[in-house]
N, C-alpha and C positions, 0 to 999 in steps of 0.2 A: 103611432109611436107611443112609447111609454113616457109618462111625464118625467121630466128631469133628465132624460137620456137622449134628447135630440141634439143633433149637431149639424151645422151648415159649414161647408168648406168651399173655398174657391181656389183653384190651382190648375196646374197643367197635367195632362195625362202623360204618364211616364212610359207606358207601353201600350200597344194596340190591345183593346179589350178582347178577351178570348171567350168564346161561347162553348159551354159543355152541357151535356144532357145527363141528368142523374139517372140511375137505374129505373126510377119510377116515371121518367119522361119529363121532368121539370127542367126548364132552361135556367142556367146560372152563368153569369159572366163575372170575370174578375179583371181588375186593372189597378195600376198604381196611380196615385195622385201626389203631386209635390207642390209646395209653395215655399217661398223664401221669406223668412222673418227678417226684416230690416231694422237695424238699431244702431245707435251711436255708442261707441266705446272709446274713451280717451279722445273725443273730438273727431273720430274717424268713423265713417259709415261701414258697418259690417253686415254680412248676410249669412244667415244660418238656414240651410235647407231642412225642410220637414217632409217626411214621406208617410203616406197612408195607404193601406190596402183597402180597396173598395170592392164590395160584392153586391151584385144585383140579381134579382130573381125574376122569373117568368117573362112577361111581355117587356118589362123594363130592361131585362138582360138582352133580349133580342134587339130592341131598339137601340140600346147603347152600342152594341157591336156594329150595327148598320150605320150609326151616326158619327162616332168619334174615333179618332186616330191619335197616335202618339204626338204630343205637342199641342193638342187642342186645349183651349182654356175652358174649363167647365165649372159649374156650380153643382155641388152634391149636397142633398139634404137627406138625412137618414138617422140612424141610431147607432150608438156604440155597441160593440159586441166583444166581450172578453173570451178568448179561446185559450184552453189549456191542453197540453199533450206531453207525452214523454218521448224524448229523442230515442229513436230505435237503436242508434249506434252507441251512444254514451249512457243511456238510461237516465239522463238528466231531465228534470221537469222544466218545461218551457211554457211561456205564455206570451200573448200579444193582444193588443186592442186594435180592432179594425172597425170599419164602418159598413153597415148594411144599408144600402141606398134605397130610399123610396122614390126619389126624383133625381134625375141628372139632366142638366140643361147647359147648352152652350152659352157663353157670355158674350156680350156685345161691346165690351170695353175696347178691344183691339181688332175685332172682326165682325162680320155680319153672320147672321144665322138664318138658314132657310128651313122652314117647317114644312113637313109633309105628313099628313094624317095617314095612319095605317089602319087597316081593318083589324079589329080585335079577334081573339080566339072565338071559335064557335060561329064565325060568319057574321057576327054583329059587333058593332062598336058601341060605345056609351051613348051615342046620339041617334041610334037607330040604324036600320038597314040601308037607308038611302043617303047616309051622310058621308060616303066616300068622296074623296076629292076627284076633280076632273082627271087628274093624272091616273088615279087608281081605276077609273072607268075606261081608260084607254084613250082619252082625249087629252089634247095639250092644255095645260093650265095657262091662264092669261099671263103674259109676261109681267114680272114684278118691276116696279119702277126702281131705278137705282137711286139710292139716297144721294143728295147733292153733297159734294165735297165742301169742306169749310170755306175755301176761297172762291167757290162757285156760287155760294148762296146769295151774296150781295153784289155780284160783279156788275150788274146793270143799274144798281140803285145808288143814289147819293147818300153819303153818311148823314147822320142826324144833324 
C-alpha cells in the first residue's frame, strides 16, 4: 500500500459480493460496506449511516465471494482509490472514492469465524505443496471445540 493512503474499516456487508472475470482472466469482486456513526446531538443519540464501495482482486476476490454474505460483519484493510468518469446520459463529470481491499476478514465481536485454508493459484500455496488442510485432502478435519458461553465458564466454580 502507498504510504498515507491506507484505510481500515469495520462494518456490515450490504450486498452479497459478486465475482467477475476481466477480459484478461483476472478475478475481481465488489461489495458494499456500511457502518453507522453514532453521536449525541442535543442530548439525544443519533446514527448516521456511511457507505463504501469495496473492490477486491485475484485470490482475495475469490475468497471473499466464498466467505461473506450480506449482513456479515467484516474488517477491510486497503487503500483509497479515486475514480473519475463522465456520465453517458448527461455528460456531467462524476467522481467517487472507493476502497481497494488488500485484506478482508470476518470479525468476532458478535459472531464466530471459521477459517479454511485454500490452495493458491498454480497448485501451491504460500506454505508449500503439502500445507493443504485435512478438508482439502478429502479427510474430515478434527471437530472444533465450541467456545464456552459466558454463563458456562464458571458454572462449577465458586466465586473469588
